[in-house]
C-alpha positions as CSV (number, residue, x, y, z in Angstrom):
1,X,-0.1,-0.1,0.1
2,X,1.4,3.4,-0.9
3,X,2.4,5.6,2.0
4,X,0.0,8.2,1.2
5,X,-3.0,6.1,0.7
6,X,-2.2,4.4,4.1
7,X,-2.2,7.4,6.0
8,X,-5.5,8.8,4.0
9,X,-7.1,5.6,5.4
10,X,-5.7,5.6,9.1
11,X,-7.4,9.4,9.1
12,X,-10.5,7.7,8.0
13,X,-10.8,5.0,10.1
14,X,-9.9,7.3,13.2
15,X,-12.6,9.6,11.9
16,X,-15.4,6.6,11.8
17,X,-14.0,6.0,15.7
18,X,-15.4,9.9,16.0
19,X,-18.3,9.9,14.0
20,X,-19.3,6.4,16.1
21,X,-19.0,8.4,19.4
22,X,-20.9,11.4,18.1
23,X,-23.6,8.8,17.1
24,X,-23.3,9.4,13.7
25,X,-23.3,5.7,13.1
26,X,-23.8,5.4,9.2
27,X,-21.2,8.0,8.6
28,X,-18.8,5.5,10.6
29,X,-19.8,2.4,8.9
30,X,-19.4,3.9,5.4
31,X,-15.9,4.9,6.3
32,X,-15.0,1.8,7.7
33,X,-16.0,-0.5,4.8
34,X,-13.3,1.6,2.8
35,X,-10.6,0.8,5.5
36,X,-11.4,-2.8,6.5
37,X,-10.5,-4.3,3.6
38,X,-7.2,-3.1,3.3
39,X,-6.1,-3.3,6.9
40,X,-5.5,-7.1,7.3
41,X,-1.7,-6.7,7.0
42,X,-1.0,-3.3,8.6
43,X,-0.9,-3.5,12.2
44,X,-1.8,0.3,12.8
45,X,-4.5,0.7,10.3
46,X,-6.3,-2.7,12.1
47,X,-6.0,-0.9,16.0
48,X,-7.8,2.1,14.3
49,X,-10.5,0.1,12.8
50,X,-10.9,-1.8,15.7
51,X,-11.4,1.3,17.8
52,X,-14.1,2.5,15.7
53,X,-15.6,-0.9,15.4
54,X,-16.1,-0.4,19.5
55,X,-17.3,3.0,19.3
56,X,-20.2,1.8,17.2
57,X,-20.7,-1.3,19.6
58,X,-20.6,1.1,22.3
59,X,-23.6,3.4,20.6
60,X,-25.6,0.2,20.1
61,X,-25.1,-0.9,24.0
62,X,-23.3,-3.9,22.6
63,X,-21.1,-3.8,25.8
64,X,-19.2,-7.3,25.3
65,X,-18.3,-6.3,21.7
66,X,-17.3,-2.6,22.3
67,X,-14.9,-4.2,25.4
68,X,-13.3,-6.8,23.3
69,X,-12.3,-4.8,20.6
70,X,-11.6,-1.4,22.5
71,X,-9.1,-3.5,24.4
72,X,-7.3,-5.0,21.4
73,X,-7.2,-1.7,20.1
74,X,-5.4,-0.5,23.4
75,X,-2.9,-3.0,23.2
76,X,-1.9,-2.6,19.8
77,X,-1.5,1.4,20.1
78,X,0.6,0.9,23.0
79,X,2.6,-1.5,21.3
80,X,3.2,0.7,18.2
81,X,4.0,3.9,20.7
82,X,0.6,5.7,20.0
83,X,-0.3,6.7,23.5
84,X,-3.1,8.9,23.0
85,X,-4.9,6.8,20.8
86,X,-4.4,3.8,23.2
87,X,-5.7,6.0,26.3
88,X,-8.8,7.0,24.4
89,X,-9.4,3.0,23.8
90,X,-9.4,2.3,27.5
91,X,-11.6,4.9,28.1
92,X,-14.4,2.6,26.4
93,X,-14.0,0.3,29.2
94,X,-14.4,3.0,31.8
95,X,-17.5,4.3,29.9
96,X,-19.0,0.6,30.0
97,X,-18.5,0.6,33.5
98,X,-20.5,4.1,33.8
99,X,-23.2,2.7,31.8
100,X,-24.1,-0.3,33.8
101,X,-23.7,1.9,37.1
102,X,-20.8,0.1,38.4
103,X,-19.9,3.7,39.7
104,X,-16.9,2.5,41.9
105,X,-15.4,0.6,38.9
106,X,-15.8,3.5,36.8
107,X,-14.4,6.4,39.0
108,X,-11.1,4.2,39.9
109,X,-10.4,3.7,36.1
110,X,-11.4,7.5,34.9
111,X,-9.2,9.1,37.6
112,X,-6.4,6.5,36.6
113,X,-6.9,7.6,32.8
114,X,-7.1,11.5,33.9
115,X,-3.6,10.7,35.4
116,X,-2.1,9.1,32.5
117,X,-3.5,12.0,30.1
118,X,-2.0,14.7,32.1
119,X,1.3,13.1,32.0
120,X,1.6,11.6,28.7
121,X,-1.0,13.6,26.4
122,X,0.1,16.6,24.4
123,X,-1.9,19.2,22.7
124,X,-5.5,19.0,21.7
125,X,-5.2,15.3,22.4
126,X,-4.2,16.1,26.3
127,X,-7.1,18.8,26.3
128,X,-10.2,16.7,25.1
129,X,-9.1,13.7,26.9
130,X,-8.6,15.5,30.3
131,X,-12.4,17.1,29.8
132,X,-14.1,13.8,29.0
133,X,-12.8,11.8,31.7
134,X,-13.2,15.2,34.1
135,X,-17.0,15.1,32.6
136,X,-17.5,11.5,33.6
137,X,-16.0,11.8,37.2
138,X,-18.3,15.0,37.6
139,X,-21.5,12.7,36.9
140,X,-20.2,10.0,39.3
141,X,-19.7,12.6,42.3
142,X,-23.2,13.9,41.6
143,X,-24.2,10.3,41.4
144,X,-22.8,9.7,45.0
145,X,-24.0,13.4,46.3
146,X,-20.4,14.3,46.6
147,X,-21.5,17.4,45.5
148,X,-18.4,19.8,46.4
149,X,-16.1,17.3,44.6
150,X,-18.6,17.5,41.7
151,X,-18.3,21.5,41.4
152,X,-14.6,21.1,41.3
153,X,-14.4,18.7,38.6
154,X,-17.3,19.8,36.7
155,X,-15.5,23.6,36.8
156,X,-12.3,22.2,35.7
157,X,-13.9,20.2,32.9
158,X,-15.7,23.7,31.6
159,X,-12.7,25.3,31.6
160,X,-10.6,23.1,29.7
161,X,-13.3,22.3,27.3
162,X,-13.5,26.2,26.6
163,X,-9.9,25.4,25.3
164,X,-10.7,22.5,22.9
165,X,-10.8,22.8,19.2
166,X,-14.3,21.0,19.4
167,X,-16.0,23.0,21.5
168,X,-19.6,22.4,20.4
169,X,-18.3,18.7,21.0
170,X,-17.1,19.1,24.6
171,X,-18.0,22.2,26.2
172,X,-22.0,21.4,26.3
173,X,-21.2,17.7,28.2
174,X,-19.1,19.6,30.3
175,X,-21.7,22.3,30.9
176,X,-24.5,19.9,31.0
177,X,-22.8,18.0,33.7
178,X,-21.7,20.8,36.0
179,X,-25.2,22.7,35.4
180,X,-26.8,19.3,37.0
181,X,-24.8,19.6,39.7
182,X,-25.7,23.3,40.6
183,X,-29.5,22.4,40.1
184,X,-29.5,19.4,42.6
185,X,-27.8,21.9,45.1
186,X,-30.5,24.6,44.8
187,X,-33.0,22.0,45.3
188,X,-31.2,20.7,48.4
189,X,-31.1,24.0,49.7
190,X,-34.1,25.4,49.0
191,X,-35.9,26.2,52.3
192,X,-38.7,24.1,51.0
193,X,-37.0,21.2,49.7
194,X,-39.4,18.4,51.5
195,X,-39.4,17.0,47.9
196,X,-36.2,17.8,46.6
197,X,-36.7,15.4,43.2
198,X,-39.7,17.2,42.6
199,X,-39.3,20.6,41.3
200,X,-42.6,22.0,41.1
201,X,-43.5,21.7,44.2
202,X,-40.7,24.3,45.2
203,X,-41.5,28.0,44.3
204,X,-39.7,31.4,43.9
205,X,-36.9,31.9,47.1
206,X,-34.9,34.8,48.0
207,X,-32.1,32.2,49.4
208,X,-28.9,33.6,48.9
209,X,-27.6,30.2,48.6
210,X,-30.4,29.0,46.3
211,X,-29.7,31.6,44.1
212,X,-26.3,31.4,43.8
213,X,-26.1,27.9,42.3
214,X,-29.4,28.9,40.2
215,X,-26.9,31.9,38.5
216,X,-24.1,29.4,38.3
217,X,-26.5,26.5,36.6
218,X,-28.3,29.3,34.4
219,X,-25.0,30.6,33.1
220,X,-23.8,27.4,31.8
221,X,-27.1,26.3,30.2
222,X,-27.3,30.0,28.6
223,X,-23.9,29.5,26.6
224,X,-25.0,25.9,26.0
225,X,-28.2,27.0,24.4
226,X,-26.2,29.8,22.3
227,X,-24.2,26.7,20.9
228,X,-27.3,24.8,19.7
229,X,-28.8,28.1,18.2
230,X,-25.5,28.5,16.1
231,X,-25.5,24.6,15.1
232,X,-29.1,25.2,14.1
233,X,-30.4,22.8,16.6
234,X,-33.6,24.0,17.2
235,X,-35.2,21.5,19.6
236,X,-31.9,21.2,21.9
237,X,-32.4,24.9,21.9
238,X,-35.7,24.9,23.0
239,X,-34.9,22.1,25.6
240,X,-31.9,24.2,27.1
241,X,-34.6,27.3,27.1
242,X,-36.8,25.1,29.2
243,X,-33.9,24.3,32.1
244,X,-33.1,28.2,31.7
245,X,-36.7,29.0,32.2
246,X,-37.3,26.6,35.3
247,X,-34.1,28.3,36.9
248,X,-35.6,31.7,36.6
249,X,-39.0,30.6,38.2
250,X,-36.9,29.7,41.3
251,X,-35.4,33.2,40.7
252,X,-38.8,34.8,40.6
253,X,-38.1,35.8,36.8
254,X,-41.5,33.9,36.0
255,X,-42.7,36.7,32.9
256,X,-39.5,36.4,31.2
257,X,-39.2,32.8,32.0
258,X,-42.8,31.8,30.2
259,X,-41.6,32.5,26.5
260,X,-38.8,30.0,26.9
261,X,-41.1,27.3,28.3
262,X,-43.2,27.8,25.5
263,X,-41.0,27.5,22.8
264,X,-40.3,24.2,24.5
265,X,-44.0,22.8,24.2
266,X,-44.0,24.0,20.6
267,X,-40.9,22.1,19.8
268,X,-42.4,18.9,21.8
269,X,-45.5,19.4,19.7
270,X,-43.8,19.8,16.5
271,X,-41.8,16.3,17.2
272,X,-44.8,14.7,18.5
273,X,-43.3,14.2,21.8
274,X,-46.0,13.7,24.5
275,X,-44.1,12.8,27.2
276,X,-42.2,16.3,26.8
277,X,-45.3,17.7,25.7
278,X,-46.8,16.7,29.1
279,X,-43.3,17.8,31.0
280,X,-43.5,21.2,29.3
281,X,-47.3,21.4,30.2
282,X,-46.4,21.2,33.5
283,X,-43.7,23.3,33.9
284,X,-46.0,26.1,32.3
285,X,-48.4,25.5,34.7
286,X,-45.9,25.6,37.7
287,X,-44.8,29.1,36.5
288,X,-48.1,30.2,36.3
289,X,-49.3,28.9,39.7
290,X,-46.2,30.7,41.0
291,X,-47.6,33.9,39.7
292,X,-50.9,33.1,41.3
293,X,-52.6,32.7,38.0
294,X,-54.2,29.4,39.3
295,X,-56.9,28.9,36.4
296,X,-54.5,29.4,34.0
297,X,-52.2,26.8,36.0
298,X,-54.9,24.5,36.4
299,X,-55.6,24.1,32.6
300,X,-52.1,23.5,31.5
301,X,-52.1,21.0,34.4
302,X,-55.7,19.1,33.1
303,X,-53.6,18.6,29.6
304,X,-50.9,17.4,30.9
305,X,-52.4,14.8,33.3
306,X,-54.7,13.6,30.2
307,X,-51.5,12.9,28.1
308,X,-49.6,11.2,31.0
309,X,-52.6,9.1,31.4
310,X,-52.4,8.0,28.2
311,X,-48.7,7.2,28.3
312,X,-49.3,5.5,31.7
313,X,-46.4,7.7,33.3
314,X,-47.0,7.1,36.8
315,X,-43.8,8.8,38.0
316,X,-44.9,12.1,36.0
317,X,-48.7,11.5,37.3
318,X,-47.4,11.5,40.9
319,X,-46.1,15.0,40.6
320,X,-49.0,16.4,38.3
321,X,-52.0,15.4,40.9
322,X,-49.6,17.1,43.6
323,X,-49.3,20.5,41.6
324,X,-52.8,20.3,40.2
325,X,-54.3,19.5,44.1
326,X,-51.9,22.8,45.2
327,X,-53.2,25.0,42.0
328,X,-57.1,23.6,43.0
329,X,-56.9,24.6,46.4
330,X,-55.5,28.2,46.1
331,X,-58.7,28.6,43.6
332,X,-61.0,27.4,46.9
333,X,-62.0,24.3,45.3
334,X,-61.1,22.1,48.2
335,X,-63.0,19.0,47.0
336,X,-61.0,18.8,43.4
337,X,-58.3,19.3,45.6
338,X,-58.5,16.5,47.7
339,X,-59.5,14.5,44.7
340,X,-56.3,15.0,43.2
341,X,-53.8,15.0,46.4
342,X,-55.6,11.3,46.9
343,X,-54.8,10.4,43.6
344,X,-51.2,12.0,44.3
345,X,-50.8,9.9,47.6
346,X,-52.3,6.9,46.0
347,X,-49.9,6.9,43.3
348,X,-47.1,7.7,45.3
349,X,-47.2,4.8,48.0
350,X,-47.7,2.3,45.2
351,X,-44.2,3.8,43.5
352,X,-42.6,3.7,46.9
353,X,-43.8,0.4,48.1
354,X,-42.5,-1.0,44.7
355,X,-39.2,1.0,45.1
356,X,-39.1,-0.3,48.7
357,X,-40.0,-3.9,48.4
358,X,-36.8,-4.1,45.9
359,X,-34.6,-2.3,48.4
360,X,-35.8,-4.6,51.2
361,X,-35.4,-7.6,49.3
362,X,-31.5,-6.8,48.8
363,X,-31.2,-5.4,52.5
364,X,-32.6,-8.3,54.3
365,X,-31.2,-11.3,52.4
366,X,-27.7,-11.2,49.7
367,X,-28.8,-11.8,46.2
368,X,-28.1,-15.2,44.6
369,X,-24.3,-14.9,42.7
370,X,-25.5,-16.0,39.9
371,X,-27.9,-13.3,39.5
372,X,-25.8,-10.6,38.1
373,X,-24.4,-12.9,35.8
374,X,-27.4,-13.6,34.4
375,X,-28.2,-10.1,33.6
376,X,-24.7,-9.3,32.4
377,X,-25.2,-12.3,30.2
378,X,-28.6,-11.2,28.9
379,X,-27.3,-7.5,28.2
380,X,-24.1,-8.8,26.2
381,X,-26.6,-11.1,24.1
382,X,-29.4,-8.5,23.2
383,X,-28.4,-8.5,19.5
384,X,-29.3,-12.1,19.5
385,X,-31.3,-12.7,22.7
386,X,-31.1,-16.0,24.6
387,X,-33.9,-18.0,26.0
388,X,-34.4,-18.3,29.7
389,X,-32.9,-21.7,29.2
390,X,-30.2,-20.5,27.6
391,X,-29.6,-17.9,30.5
392,X,-30.1,-20.9,33.1
393,X,-27.2,-22.9,31.3
394,X,-24.5,-19.9,31.2
395,X,-25.0,-19.3,35.0
396,X,-25.2,-22.9,35.8
397,X,-28.4,-23.0,37.7
398,X,-32.1,-24.6,36.7
399,X,-34.7,-22.7,34.7
400,X,-36.9,-22.7,38.0
401,X,-34.2,-20.9,40.2
402,X,-33.2,-18.3,37.6
403,X,-37.2,-17.6,37.7
404,X,-37.5,-17.3,41.4
405,X,-34.4,-15.1,41.5
406,X,-35.5,-12.4,39.1
407,X,-39.0,-12.3,40.3
408,X,-38.0,-12.0,43.8
409,X,-35.1,-9.7,43.6
410,X,-36.2,-8.1,40.5
411,X,-39.9,-8.1,40.5
412,X,-39.9,-9.5,37.1
413,X,-39.4,-12.8,35.0
414,X,-36.3,-13.3,32.8
415,X,-38.6,-13.2,29.6
416,X,-39.5,-9.7,30.7
417,X,-36.6,-8.8,31.3
418,X,-35.0,-9.9,28.1
419,X,-38.0,-8.5,26.3
420,X,-37.5,-4.8,27.9
421,X,-33.7,-4.8,27.4
422,X,-34.6,-5.5,23.4
423,X,-36.9,-2.5,23.2
424,X,-34.6,-0.3,25.0
425,X,-32.1,-1.4,22.0
426,X,-34.5,-0.4,19.4
427,X,-35.0,2.7,20.9
428,X,-31.6,3.4,21.1
429,X,-31.0,2.2,18.1
430,X,-33.2,4.6,16.1
431,X,-31.8,7.7,18.3
432,X,-28.7,7.0,16.3
433,X,-30.2,5.5,13.1
434,X,-32.4,8.3,11.5
435,X,-34.0,8.1,8.4
436,X,-35.8,5.6,5.7
437,X,-35.6,2.0,6.5
438,X,-34.4,2.6,10.1
439,X,-37.2,1.0,12.1
440,X,-36.9,-1.9,9.5
441,X,-33.1,-2.5,10.1
442,X,-33.6,-2.0,14.3
443,X,-36.3,-4.7,14.1
444,X,-34.0,-7.1,12.0
445,X,-31.0,-6.4,14.5
446,X,-33.0,-6.9,17.7
447,X,-35.4,-10.0,16.1
448,X,-39.0,-8.1,16.1
449,X,-41.1,-8.4,13.8
450,X,-42.5,-5.3,12.2
451,X,-46.0,-5.5,13.2
452,X,-49.0,-3.5,14.4
453,X,-48.3,-5.6,17.9
454,X,-44.7,-4.3,17.5
455,X,-45.6,-0.6,16.8
456,X,-48.4,-0.8,20.2
457,X,-45.9,-2.0,22.5
458,X,-43.4,0.6,21.4
459,X,-45.6,3.2,21.8
460,X,-47.0,2.3,25.1
461,X,-43.3,2.0,26.4
462,X,-41.5,5.5,25.0
463,X,-45.0,7.5,24.3
464,X,-44.2,7.8,20.4
465,X,-44.1,5.4,17.7
466,X,-41.1,3.6,16.3
467,X,-41.3,6.1,12.8
468,X,-41.5,9.4,15.0
469,X,-38.6,7.9,16.9
470,X,-36.8,7.7,13.8
471,X,-37.4,10.7,12.0
472,X,-34.1,12.2,10.5
473,X,-34.6,15.7,11.9
474,X,-34.9,14.3,15.4
475,X,-32.4,15.7,17.5
476,X,-30.2,13.5,19.8
477,X,-29.8,14.0,23.7
478,X,-26.4,14.6,25.3
């Protein structure tokens, strides 16, 4: 192979890895098709191709394949002296731990990689590598409620991201992570924080600490929103605007917040995203409630409840009934307020009981050693889903023992667990594969028959049909 052709193919393969990491899977696959036939006798090109394959597998939640290719790529790049590419390949395994909720392992590996980037990295690659590691560490600290550490790492990630030559990619992720920490702190420190996960149970406040965190989060979201606007990503800009609007309500800037919230509502309706529409209506209703426009609040909340009921979105319905009860009480309609408060209490108790039952099972008796192995095996085999008997054989127990373990410790059956992951995999695939034929490709990939039953079940689970999820103009969430 000529030297110039080899360099072009190497750049193409590494570009494929970049495209896959951004969710541009079709572009990545097209680039890989040009590289693979030439890489069989070239160690450097083969390593780059395996890195791109790992990123593609990662984007489709095929963690076993991603890990295998990433490890092979890291080993080859290390042997070839390409430290930057080796570190990037090693990051994939840390991201797998993060995705699977193995937080301690993810944190240990990201911290190790951060040290390596600081020691061996150079130029743009070092900055980008540090930003990626710091952003994930911010998320991990936040998960563990180590908010002070999360703010330190998040601030560092944001400052470095501003130096990146790929600012539109790295800055929004770092800023979102840090803004989320400030938002959680604002809710936790709010004087009325009895329901810290339910922002619409709170209201405008003069608390200096709350306002400080709100201002910090708002400044970050403003910057991210401007990047989305510059990229002509209207829905993402509207989503960021809605988040800014919620912060502005807490800061008692309600009338200025409402246009941002209405923009997100219109965008959700254009995309026919019912869940986001209900979420937007709730936020608007909350803003009017805080402004003492109670009848207007009730109209928006009524519409939101109807949508949430059609989706059977119980966690959303819990907070909607709470908000409706509060608004109805303000109008003096105590009978209606009582009805909605009872609905809120009933749903809250139901969801709490389900959560407590799962927690008590784990607390009172250790899970069977084979349960985690079974879940891991299922996750790795989703493109070719195993039967319950296959899983039982793999972990070395009887089918009955496996069924009992899933029912007792996960409140489901192995079959339902597998089916749920398959639908999630299809949904994730459609988020990354837009345009004609995407639904058919996803069905073939994950073993579904493209039928009316599949469409109905998909809509029941995600609030939209598969074709809606695969629209070419749909935005990808960070």
